[in-house]
C-alpha positions in Angstrom: 169.3 179.1 127.0 172.4 178.4 124.5 175.1 175.7 125.5 178.6 175.7 124.5 179.6 175.2 121.1 183.1 174.6 119.3 182.8 175.2 115.7 186.0 176.8 114.4 185.7 177.1 110.7 184.4 175.4 107.4 187.2 173.6 105.2 187.2 172.3 101.5 187.6 168.3 101.9 190.0 168.2 98.9 191.9 171.6 98.8 192.3 172.1 102.5 191.1 176.1 102.0 189.1 177.3 104.9 185.7 179.5 105.2 183.9 181.3 107.8 181.6 179.2 110.2 178.1 180.9 110.8 177.7 181.8 106.9 175.7 180.4 104.2 178.1 178.1 102.0 177.5 175.3 99.5 180.4 173.9 97.9 184.2 175.0 98.1 185.9 177.2 95.4 186.8 173.9 93.8 183.6 172.4 93.9 184.0 170.0 96.8 182.1 169.2 99.8 183.0 171.6 102.8 183.7 169.9 106.0 182.8 171.3 109.6 185.9 171.6 111.9 185.9 172.4 115.8 188.2 173.4 118.8 188.6 169.8 119.8 190.8 170.5 122.7 188.4 173.1 124.0 185.6 170.6 123.5 187.3 167.9 125.4 188.0 170.0 128.4 184.5 171.1 128.4 182.5 167.7 128.2 183.2 164.4 130.0 181.6 161.1 129.2 180.0 161.1 132.6 178.2 164.5 131.8 177.0 163.2 128.4 175.8 159.9 130.1 173.2 161.8 132.3 171.4 163.3 129.3 168.5 162.3 127.4 169.1 159.4 124.7 168.6 161.4 121.6 170.4 163.1 119.1 170.8 166.5 120.5 172.9 164.8 123.5 175.6 165.6 121.3 175.4 169.2 120.9 179.1 169.8 121.6 179.7 168.0 118.6 177.7 169.7 116.1 177.5 173.2 114.7 173.9 174.7 116.0 174.8 177.5 118.3 171.4 178.5 119.2 169.2 176.2 121.3 166.1 177.7 119.8 167.0 176.7 116.4 167.7 172.8 117.5 164.8 171.1 115.6 163.4 167.9 116.9 160.6 165.3 116.1 162.1 163.2 118.9 165.2 161.5 117.4 165.8 158.4 119.6 169.1 156.4 120.1 168.3 153.8 117.8 168.9 150.0 119.0 171.7 147.5 118.5 170.3 144.1 117.6 171.7 140.6 117.4 171.1 138.4 114.5 171.3 135.1 116.6 169.6 133.0 114.4 170.5 134.0 110.9 174.1 133.9 111.8 176.3 132.3 113.8 178.7 135.0 113.7 179.4 138.2 115.8 177.1 140.3 113.6 174.7 143.1 114.9 172.1 145.8 113.1 172.0 149.2 114.1 168.2 149.8 113.1 167.8 153.3 112.0 164.3 152.7 111.0 163.4 153.8 114.4 164.0 157.6 113.4 161.4 160.2 112.3 160.1 159.5 109.0 161.6 155.8 109.2 165.1 156.4 108.1 168.7 157.8 109.0 168.0 160.6 106.8 166.5 162.2 109.8 169.5 162.7 111.5 171.4 164.4 108.6 168.1 166.6 107.7 167.5 167.4 111.4 171.2 169.1 111.5 170.9 170.7 108.1 167.6 172.4 108.3 168.4 173.5 112.0 171.3 175.0 110.5 169.4 176.7 107.9 167.2 178.0 110.1 170.2 179.5 112.2 171.4 181.1 109.0 168.0 182.7 108.1 167.3 180.4 105.0 163.5 180.0 104.3 163.4 177.9 101.0 165.1 174.9 100.4 165.3 172.3 97.3 166.7 168.9 97.1 166.5 165.9 94.8 165.8 162.5 96.1 165.1 158.7 96.0 162.6 159.1 98.7 163.9 159.0 102.2 165.8 162.2 102.1 163.0 164.2 100.4 160.6 163.1 103.3 163.0 164.2 106.0 163.3 167.1 104.5 159.9 167.8 104.2 159.0 166.9 107.8 161.8 169.1 109.6 161.3 172.0 106.6 157.6 172.3 107.7 158.6 172.0 111.5 160.9 175.2 110.6 158.5 176.9 108.7 160.4 176.8 105.5 159.2 176.2 101.9 160.3 173.0 100.6 160.6 171.7 96.9 161.6 168.0 96.4 162.4 166.0 93.0 162.0 162.7 92.9 163.1 160.0 89.9 159.6 158.7 88.4 160.0 155.4 89.8 160.5 156.2 93.3 158.2 154.5 95.4 155.0 156.0 95.6 154.6 155.8 99.4 157.7 157.9 99.8 156.5 160.8 97.3 152.9 160.5 99.0 154.8 161.0 102.6 156.8 164.1 101.0 153.4 165.7 100.0 151.6 165.0 103.0 154.2 166.8 105.0 154.1 169.9 103.5 156.6 169.8 100.7 156.2 170.7 96.9 157.0 167.5 95.0 157.7 166.3 91.6 158.5 163.0 89.8 161.1 163.3 87.1 161.8 161.0 84.3 165.5 160.5 85.4 167.8 159.5 88.2 168.6 161.3 91.1 171.7 163.3 89.5 169.0 164.6 86.8 166.7 165.8 89.5 169.7 167.6 91.2 170.6 169.3 87.9 166.6 170.6 88.3 167.8 172.2 91.7 170.6 173.5 90.1 168.9 175.1 87.4 166.3 176.9 89.7 168.5 178.3 92.0 168.5 182.2 90.5 165.2 181.7 89.5 163.3 180.2 92.5 165.9 181.7 94.7 166.0 178.3 97.0 169.0 176.9 99.1 170.5 173.7 97.7 170.4 170.6 99.7 171.7 168.2 97.7 173.6 165.6 99.2 177.1 167.0 100.8 176.3 170.5 98.6 175.7 171.9 102.2 178.2 171.3 105.1 175.8 170.0 107.9 173.8 166.9 106.7 177.2 165.2 107.2 177.3 166.5 110.8 174.2 165.0 111.4 175.0 161.6 110.0 178.1 161.7 112.3 175.9 161.5 115.1 175.5 157.6 114.0 179.4 157.2 115.0 179.2 158.7 117.9 176.2 156.7 119.0 177.7 153.5 118.0 180.7 154.1 119.9 179.0 155.0 123.1 176.8 152.0 122.8 179.9 150.1 122.9 181.4 151.4 125.9 183.5 153.9 123.9 184.9 151.3 121.4 184.4 150.5 117.7 183.6 147.2 116.2 185.8 145.5 113.8 183.8 145.8 110.8 181.1 148.4 109.6 178.9 147.5 106.4 177.1 150.7 105.1 174.8 150.9 102.3 176.5 153.5 100.2 174.6 155.6 97.5 175.8 159.4 98.3 178.0 158.1 101.4 177.3 160.8 103.5 177.1 158.5 106.6 180.2 156.7 106.0 182.0 159.7 105.7 180.4 161.2 109.0 181.3 158.2 110.8 184.4 158.5 109.8 185.0 161.7 110.8 183.2 161.1 114.2 185.9 158.6 115.0 188.6 160.9 114.2 187.3 163.4 116.7 186.6 161.1 119.6 190.1 160.0 119.2 191.3 163.5 119.2 189.7 164.3 122.6 190.7 160.7 123.9 187.4 159.1 124.1 188.5 156.2 121.9 191.9 154.8 121.0 193.2 154.5 117.6 191.5 151.7 116.6 189.1 151.9 113.4 186.6 149.7 112.1 187.6 148.6 108.7 184.5 150.6 106.7 182.7 148.6 103.7 181.0 150.5 101.2 178.0 148.2 100.0 176.5 148.8 96.5 174.1 147.1 94.4 175.3 145.1 90.9 173.1 147.4 89.1 174.6 150.7 90.3 178.1 150.3 91.8 180.4 153.3 90.7 182.1 153.2 94.4 182.9 149.7 94.0 184.4 149.8 90.4 186.6 153.0 91.4 187.8 151.1 94.4 188.5 148.1 92.3 190.2 150.0 89.6 192.5 152.2 92.4 190.8 155.4 91.2 190.4 158.3 93.6 187.2 159.6 92.0 184.0 157.4 90.6 182.8 157.7 87.1 179.3 158.1 86.9 177.3 154.8 86.4 175.2 154.5 83.1 171.8 152.7 83.3 171.4 152.4 86.9 169.0 149.8 88.4 168.4 148.2 91.8 165.6 147.3 93.9 167.3 149.2 96.6 166.6 152.8 95.3 168.2 154.2 98.4 171.6 153.2 97.2 170.9 153.9 93.2 173.4 157.0 93.1 175.2 157.0 89.6 177.4 159.8 90.5 178.3 160.9 94.1 180.2 164.2 94.7 181.7 162.9 98.1 183.1 159.8 96.0 186.6 160.2 96.7 185.9 160.9 100.6 184.1 157.5 100.7 186.9 155.7 99.0 189.5 157.5 101.3 187.6 156.4 104.3 187.3 152.8 102.8 191.0 152.7 102.0 192.3 154.4 105.0 190.6 152.0 107.3 191.5 148.8 105.3 188.2 148.2 104.2 186.8 147.5 100.7 184.0 148.2 98.5 181.3 145.4 97.4 178.6 145.1 95.1 175.8 142.4 95.8 172.8 141.1 93.4 169.2 142.4 93.7 168.3 138.4 94.2 170.8 138.3 97.1 169.3 141.6 98.8 165.5 140.4 98.6 167.0 136.6 100.0 168.5 138.3 102.9 165.6 140.7 103.5 163.0 137.7 103.5 165.4 135.4 105.8 165.9 138.0 108.4 162.2 138.9 108.5 161.3 135.3 109.3 164.2 134.4 111.1 164.5 137.3 113.5 161.4 139.2 113.2 163.2 142.3 112.0 162.2 143.9 108.8 164.9 145.5 106.7 164.7 147.7 104.1 166.3 146.6 100.9 169.3 148.9 101.5 169.7 147.5 104.8 169.3 144.1 103.4 171.9 144.9 101.0 174.6 145.1 103.9 173.4 141.7 105.2 173.9 139.9 101.8 177.3 141.9 101.5 178.2 140.4 104.9 177.5 136.7 103.8 179.3 137.4 100.4 182.4 138.7 102.3 182.4 135.9 104.7 182.5 133.5 101.9 185.2 135.3 99.8 187.2 135.4 103.1 187.1 139.3 103.1 185.7 139.3 107.0 186.1 136.4 109.6 183.3 135.1 111.6 185.2 136.3 114.8 185.3 139.9 113.7 182.6 142.0 115.2 180.2 143.4 112.4 177.8 146.1 112.4 175.1 146.1 109.5 173.4 149.6 109.2 169.6 149.2 108.3 168.8 152.6 107.0 165.4 152.7 106.5 162.1 151.0 107.2 161.0 148.2 104.7 157.2 149.4 105.2 157.9 152.0 102.5 158.6 149.2 99.7 156.8 146.8 98.2 156.3 143.3 99.8 155.6 140.0 98.7 151.9 139.7 97.6 149.6 137.2 100.2 147.0 135.5 98.1 146.0 132.6 100.6 142.4 132.9 101.4 139.8 130.9 103.4 136.1 130.7 102.7 134.3 131.0 106.1 131.3 129.6 104.5 132.9 126.3 103.6 134.1 123.2 105.5 137.9 123.8 106.6 140.4 121.1 106.9 142.5 122.7 109.5 145.4 119.9 109.0 145.7 121.7 105.6 146.7 125.1 107.2 150.3 124.5 107.7 150.6 123.8 103.8 149.5 127.1 103.1 151.9 130.3 102.5 152.0 133.6 101.2 150.9 133.2 97.6 149.3 129.7 98.0 145.7 129.8 98.6 144.6 127.1 101.3 
């Protein structure tokens, strides 16, 4: 059984040149990402909020907003609606976390790769490759294996080992590379002719952004078809920020939300902040960041092909780009874990650190509703060592137990 779909064409995000839908495409003629365009008038006439509300709370409930035409090609590993969690103890402000760690493979990369691999299946692609800092490669491995594809994944050499092992366990060919993610991308590009694979690098195909777009659709629906005042988003390649901005425009076009937009805040780390630098310099494009380093490996992207789209969304929304230190990231992560019982990945913790910094600088108000995106589980990253021990053969002074802590023997 197939459902109505409303894709009309693909469009170059810079020049506006049109390309046919339902064909294999990478970048446009000017080397920029392609965006999927829809017949939104027909979509709005076909789908109602009431119809949508009766569907299962999973990613494909938004299928009319997505490009996969054949129902048999819509892959799924059980992608749930992710929760909005308030941080009542950590903050007295109107701040919530959208916890994307609940998705398959433990991160929001599942949204983008679910769509991209589904479209690759629909277009008959059998072999795919990508560079990754970890979580995207894990999602490609999972959905690629589900689709019966052959996946090749290249990771910077300091990618968390659990990510690399996860990629291998889920059936992909995986290598560590002595360089950054864009160096891994050069390997993917270099193997196109010899290996015959399709390049799944961020924004080098049109469909990952459509999967990430569902974050915006889902968030608006969760908030009763409104949007928050501010969104803090951990920004490496920036696909999710761009996708949400696209989602809000499409929802307004069909009359489901009004013209209000959240201010979009691109969050980066001090050790890798090309978007922040470009924003502060008033530049349209971001120059490559040299010697990138941060504990938040998912946002360690020295050069993003969608840089101008990120900057465009930030500026059009009245938002800003902000960088935070690794120390502040780890502090926010530990505070929220201890006070809220919520484990944020370092990228998600970066948004919390950025929110605190923005409050102190007066860039946001405590009265504004803010949503922080936790893009992945902290369970894939190193955690503080615990060295406190008890010798069961020795007398135990229970009164001393409350003085013990992680790293401090009792």
